[in-house]
C-alpha positions in Angstrom: -255.3 53.2 -4.2 -253.3 55.0 -1.6 -249.8 53.4 -2.7 -247.0 54.5 -4.6 -247.6 55.2 -8.3 -246.1 52.1 -9.5 -246.2 48.7 -7.7 -243.2 47.5 -6.1 -241.5 44.9 -8.3 -242.0 41.2 -7.5 -238.3 40.6 -6.3 -238.6 43.6 -3.7 -241.7 42.7 -2.6 -240.0 39.0 -1.9 -237.2 40.7 -0.2 -239.4 43.0 1.9 -241.7 40.5 3.1 -239.1 37.7 3.6 -237.7 40.1 6.2 -240.6 41.0 7.9 -241.4 37.0 8.2 -238.0 36.4 9.6 -238.3 39.3 12.1 -241.9 39.1 12.9 -241.1 38.3 16.9 -243.2 39.6 19.7 -246.7 38.4 18.9 -249.4 40.3 16.7 -248.8 43.9 18.2 -245.0 44.0 17.7 -245.8 42.3 13.9 -248.2 44.9 13.1 -246.0 47.5 14.3 -243.0 46.2 12.5 -245.0 46.1 8.9 -246.4 49.8 10.0 -242.6 50.7 10.0 -241.8 48.8 6.7 -244.7 49.1 4.7 -245.8 52.7 5.7 -242.9 54.6 6.9 -240.0 53.2 5.0 -241.1 51.8 1.7 -244.1 54.4 1.6 -246.2 51.5 0.0 -249.5 52.1 1.8 -250.4 55.3 3.6 -251.7 55.3 7.4 -255.4 55.4 6.6 -255.2 52.5 4.0 -253.3 50.5 6.6 -255.2 51.0 9.6 -258.4 50.2 7.3 -257.1 47.0 6.4 -256.0 46.2 9.9 -259.4 47.3 11.4 -261.3 44.6 9.2 -258.5 42.0 9.4 -259.3 41.8 13.1 -263.0 41.0 12.3 -261.8 37.8 10.5 -261.1 34.8 11.9 -257.7 33.5 12.1 -254.1 35.4 12.9 -254.8 38.9 12.1 -251.2 39.8 11.4 -250.5 37.2 8.8 -253.8 38.2 7.0 -252.6 41.8 7.3 -249.6 40.7 5.5 -251.8 39.1 2.7 -254.0 42.0 2.4 -251.2 44.2 1.9 -249.4 41.9 -0.4 -252.8 42.0 -2.6 -253.3 45.7 -2.6 -249.9 46.1 -3.7 -249.4 43.4 -6.6 -253.0 41.3 -6.5 -253.2 37.7 -5.6 -249.5 36.8 -6.3 -248.5 39.5 -4.0 -251.1 38.2 -1.3 -249.5 34.8 -1.3 -245.8 35.9 -1.4 -246.5 38.0 1.7 -248.8 35.5 3.4 -246.5 32.6 3.0 -243.2 34.7 3.7 -245.1 35.6 7.0 -245.9 32.1 7.9 -243.3 29.7 6.7 -239.9 31.0 8.4 -241.2 30.4 11.6 -243.1 27.3 10.8 -239.7 25.9 9.8 -238.0 27.0 13.0 -241.1 25.5 15.4 -240.7 22.3 13.5 -237.2 21.7 14.1 -237.8 23.2 17.8 -240.8 20.4 18.3 -238.7 17.8 16.9 -235.9 18.6 19.2 -238.3 18.7 22.3 -239.8 15.1 21.3 -236.2 13.5 21.0 -234.5 15.3 24.1 -237.6 16.5 26.4 -236.7 14.3 29.0 -233.1 15.6 29.4 -233.0 17.4 32.8 -231.5 20.4 30.9 -233.9 20.7 27.9 -237.1 20.2 30.5 -235.5 23.0 32.4 -235.2 25.4 29.2 -238.9 24.3 28.5 -239.9 24.8 32.4 -238.2 28.6 32.2 -240.1 29.2 29.1 -243.5 28.2 30.3 -242.9 30.6 33.3 -242.0 33.4 31.3 -245.3 33.0 28.9 -247.4 33.8 31.9 -245.6 37.5 32.2 -245.8 37.3 28.4 -250.1 36.8 28.1 -250.3 39.3 31.2 -248.5 42.0 29.5 -250.7 41.5 26.0 -253.8 41.7 28.4 -252.7 44.9 29.9 -251.5 46.3 26.5 -255.1 45.3 24.4 -257.1 46.5 27.9 -255.9 49.9 27.5 -256.7 50.2 23.5 -260.0 48.4 23.9 -261.7 49.5 27.1 -262.5 53.1 26.7 -265.6 53.0 28.4 -267.6 51.2 30.9 -269.8 49.6 28.7 -266.7 48.0 26.8 -265.6 46.9 30.6 -268.8 45.3 30.7 -268.4 43.1 27.5 -265.1 41.9 28.5 -266.5 41.0 32.2 -269.2 39.0 30.6 -267.2 37.3 28.1 -264.6 36.4 30.5 -267.2 34.9 33.0 -269.2 33.3 29.8 -266.1 31.4 28.7 -264.0 30.8 32.1 -267.1 29.5 34.2 -269.8 28.9 32.0 -267.6 27.3 29.0 -270.0 29.2 26.6 -268.8 28.5 23.1 -266.2 30.8 21.9 -268.2 31.9 18.4 -271.4 32.5 20.4 -269.5 34.8 22.6 -267.9 36.6 19.8 -271.2 37.2 18.0 -272.9 38.4 21.2 -269.9 40.6 21.6 -270.2 42.1 17.8 -274.2 42.5 18.3 -273.5 44.2 22.1 -271.1 46.4 20.4 -273.0 47.3 17.2 -276.0 48.5 19.4 -274.5 50.0 22.5 -270.9 51.3 21.7 -270.0 54.5 20.6 -270.1 54.8 16.5 -266.9 55.3 14.9 -265.7 56.3 11.2 -262.6 55.5 9.3 -262.8 59.0 7.8 -263.3 60.1 4.5 -260.9 57.8 2.5 -261.5 57.1 -1.7 -261.2 53.8 -2.9 -259.6 53.6 -6.4 -259.0 49.7 -6.9 -257.5 48.6 -9.9 -260.2 47.2 -12.5 -258.3 43.7 -12.0 -259.5 43.7 -8.2 -262.7 45.6 -8.2 -265.4 43.3 -6.7 -267.9 41.6 -9.1 -270.0 38.9 -8.5 -268.6 36.4 -10.7 -264.9 37.1 -9.6 -266.3 36.5 -6.0 -268.0 33.1 -6.8 -264.7 32.3 -8.7 -262.5 33.0 -6.1 -264.5 31.6 -3.4 -264.7 28.5 -5.2 -261.1 28.1 -5.8 -260.0 28.4 -2.5 -263.0 26.4 -1.1 -261.3 23.7 -3.3 -258.1 23.9 -2.2 -259.2 23.8 1.5 -261.7 21.2 1.4 -260.9 18.6 -1.4 -257.8 17.6 0.6 -259.9 17.4 3.6 -262.4 15.1 1.8 -259.6 12.9 0.5 -258.0 12.4 3.9 -261.4 11.2 5.6 -262.1 9.0 2.4 -258.8 7.5 2.5 -257.8 7.1 6.2 -261.4 7.3 7.7 -262.6 10.3 10.0 -260.9 8.7 13.2 -257.3 8.7 12.0 -255.2 11.4 13.5 -254.5 13.4 10.4 -258.3 13.4 9.1 -259.0 14.5 12.9 -256.2 17.0 12.7 -257.8 18.5 9.4 -261.2 18.5 10.6 -260.1 19.9 14.0 -258.0 22.6 12.6 -260.5 23.7 9.7 -263.1 24.5 12.6 -260.1 26.7 14.3 -259.7 28.1 11.1 -263.5 29.6 11.4 -264.0 30.3 15.0 -260.0 31.8 16.0 -261.2 35.2 16.3 -259.2 37.5 18.5 -255.6 35.5 17.4 -253.8 32.9 19.1 -254.2 34.4 22.4 -257.7 34.5 22.4 -258.4 30.8 21.3 -255.8 28.7 23.0 -257.5 27.9 26.1 -260.4 26.4 23.8 -257.4 24.6 21.6 -255.6 23.3 24.5 -259.2 22.1 26.2 -260.0 20.2 22.7 -256.4 18.7 22.2 -255.9 17.7 25.6 -259.0 16.7 27.1 -261.0 15.6 24.1 -258.3 14.1 21.4 -255.7 13.2 24.2 -253.0 14.6 21.6 -251.0 16.2 24.5 -250.8 16.7 27.9 -251.6 20.6 29.5 -247.9 21.4 30.3 -247.0 20.5 26.9 -249.5 23.1 25.7 -247.7 25.7 27.4 -244.2 24.2 26.0 -246.0 24.8 22.7 -246.6 28.5 23.3 -243.2 29.2 24.7 -241.7 27.5 21.7 -243.9 29.6 19.2 -243.3 32.6 21.5 -239.4 32.2 20.6 -240.3 31.8 16.8 -240.9 34.5 14.3 -244.6 34.4 12.8 -248.0 34.4 14.1 -248.4 32.7 17.4 -251.2 30.6 16.3 -248.2 28.5 14.7 -248.4 26.9 18.4 -250.9 24.6 16.5 -248.1 23.5 14.5 -246.4 21.7 17.6 -249.9 20.3 18.6 -250.1 18.7 15.2 -246.5 17.5 15.5 -246.9 15.7 18.7 -250.4 14.7 17.5 -248.7 13.0 14.3 -246.0 11.3 16.2 -247.7 9.6 18.8 -251.1 8.4 17.0 -250.5 8.1 13.4 -249.0 4.5 13.9 -245.8 5.3 11.5 -242.3 6.6 12.4 -242.6 9.2 15.1 -240.5 11.9 12.8 -242.5 11.0 9.8 -245.5 11.3 11.5 -244.5 14.5 12.9 -243.7 16.2 9.9 -247.0 15.2 8.1 -249.1 16.5 11.1 -247.2 19.8 10.9 -248.3 19.8 7.2 -251.5 18.9 7.7 -252.1 21.6 10.5 -250.3 24.4 8.3 -252.5 23.5 5.1 -255.9 23.6 7.0 -254.9 26.7 9.5 -253.6 28.8 7.0 -255.5 28.4 3.4 -258.6 29.6 5.1 -257.1 32.9 5.6 -256.4 33.2 1.7 -259.8 32.5 1.3 -261.2 35.3 3.7 -258.8 37.9 2.1 -258.9 37.2 -1.6 -262.6 36.8 -1.5 -263.4 39.9 0.9 -260.8 42.4 0.4 -262.5 43.5 -2.8 -265.6 44.3 -0.8 -263.6 45.4 2.5 -262.0 48.2 0.4 -265.3 49.6 -1.2 -266.7 49.9 2.5 -265.9 53.3 4.2 -267.6 54.9 7.2 -269.7 52.1 8.2 -270.2 53.2 11.7 -272.4 50.2 13.0 -269.5 47.9 11.6 -266.5 49.8 13.6 -268.9 49.6 16.9 -269.3 45.9 16.4 -265.8 45.6 15.8 -264.8 47.3 19.1 -267.4 44.8 20.9 -265.3 41.8 19.4 -262.0 43.4 20.9 -263.5 44.2 24.0 -264.6 40.7 24.5 -261.1 39.3 23.3 -260.0 41.1 26.6 -262.0 39.2 29.1 -261.0 35.7 26.5 -257.2 36.4 27.1 -258.2 37.0 30.8 -259.5 33.5 30.7 -256.2 32.2 28.9 -254.2 33.8 31.8 -256.2 32.4 34.4 -255.7 28.9 32.7 -252.0 29.5 32.4 -251.4 30.7 35.8 -252.9 27.6 37.4 -251.1 24.9 35.3 -247.9 26.7 35.5 -247.8 27.3 39.6 -249.5 24.0 40.4 -248.9 20.6 39.9 -252.2 19.2 40.2 -255.3 21.2 38.8 -259.0 19.9 39.6 -262.4 21.5 38.9 -265.2 22.6 41.2 -268.7 22.2 39.6 -272.2 23.6 40.4 -274.8 23.2 37.8 -273.4 25.3 34.7 -270.6 26.7 36.7 -267.1 25.1 36.5 -264.2 26.8 38.4 -260.4 25.5 38.1 -259.6 24.5 41.5 -255.6 24.1 42.1 -254.3 21.7 44.9 -252.4 24.5 47.2 -249.9 21.5 48.3 -248.5 21.7 44.5 -247.8 25.1 44.5 -244.2 25.7 42.5 -242.2 28.4 43.9 -239.9 28.3 41.3 -242.0 28.9 38.4 -243.9 31.6 40.5 -240.3 33.2 40.9 -239.4 33.0 37.2 -242.9 34.4 36.1 -242.7 37.5 38.6 -239.2 38.4 37.5 -240.3 38.0 33.8 -243.5 40.4 34.7 -241.3 42.9 36.2 -238.8 42.9 33.3 -241.4 43.3 30.9 -243.7 45.4 32.7 -241.5 47.6 34.3 -238.1 47.7 32.1 -239.8 46.8 28.8 -236.9 44.1 28.4 -236.5 42.7 24.7 -238.9 39.5 24.4 -236.4 37.4 22.9 -233.8 38.5 25.7 -236.3 37.6 28.2 -237.3 34.3 27.0 -233.6 33.6 26.8 -233.1 34.6 30.6 -236.2 32.7 31.7 -234.6 29.4 29.8 -231.4 29.9 31.5 -233.1 30.5 35.0 -235.3 27.1 34.4 -232.3 25.1 33.1 -230.4 26.3 36.7 -233.7 25.6 38.7 -233.8 22.0 37.1 -230.3 21.3 37.6 -230.2 22.6 41.2 -233.3 20.6 41.9 
């Protein structure tokens, strides 16, 4: 199956994916590059064609593509056990660090130095999102038709508030119909018999992981009631797990809108804080949802805030990532048998183009909430446009964001160093103010 003749020992698999999990900073682009270097170049466990084939299809799935790629690679190497090891090790180190940082935020967020640190992080995130937008645009928008799909997607989610799944579906259809066909090359599929797709294996795997996912959801709703914060989190993040095409950047504006405006779990600026914290930790950026879950549990559960926050984190992790294992373990055997499906490659190109537009919307949403203290809305029929109060412009935030943008785009400064410097600048700005 285009891997080494003998599968790696479980101990080595654990060590390698543990190292990937601890070092997986920099968002999906950096994480995908890291896995490629380790799994393809260093260990030679996967060849280039198999790795890229897996990546292409993981980008079609809802959920964090880098985490699902790690799970897919582990499954290729050592079956379901390997997939579980790889996927969990990709998520858990960052989740643990983010939980600690979130607890510190809840405990000390009103301390000027801590407020300044988070202020600087939020301003730097603007540059990170802009850099991601430019990087993905260069890769995805290779034709006028792709640019058109991106522009329409941006307008649909930014100004018409169209549902995210509808945008993705329409983009996939447009890509399949209008974008140039592409093939993955003539790659032979040689799966072990234990992983070959059969209807019985598909039904058994699907039923098992649906039970792991949905039985706890039913128990929470039955025991606590659908309005309780933990049950509401379970429902909300289960929905997120099915519609988060394009990863954290693409869906974050929708998550922020629901968590802030519908549920009232946190403030708009706190959503930016969560993304800033997620950027400083390893693992998928969708771990920002853990920050949301912690704050919601701490504030709404009616129990000790620390206990409520920890339970909220556990609920968020379970209902965000268990579905990812379902998609991979049920779908990977069939994905491995699909080669040179040209319309599917074109549909993927359409989704990727739409993701560019959605990320542009995220950049706009972040910019107005970081740079202005008060943001209203102009509405005319189905059109809704964010309208910041120009008198609440924050020059310190603008200065940090511009400096971070220059450092990233012109000098390619290391992301962790950049965020550290931005945090220090935020502390200085807050103390001087």
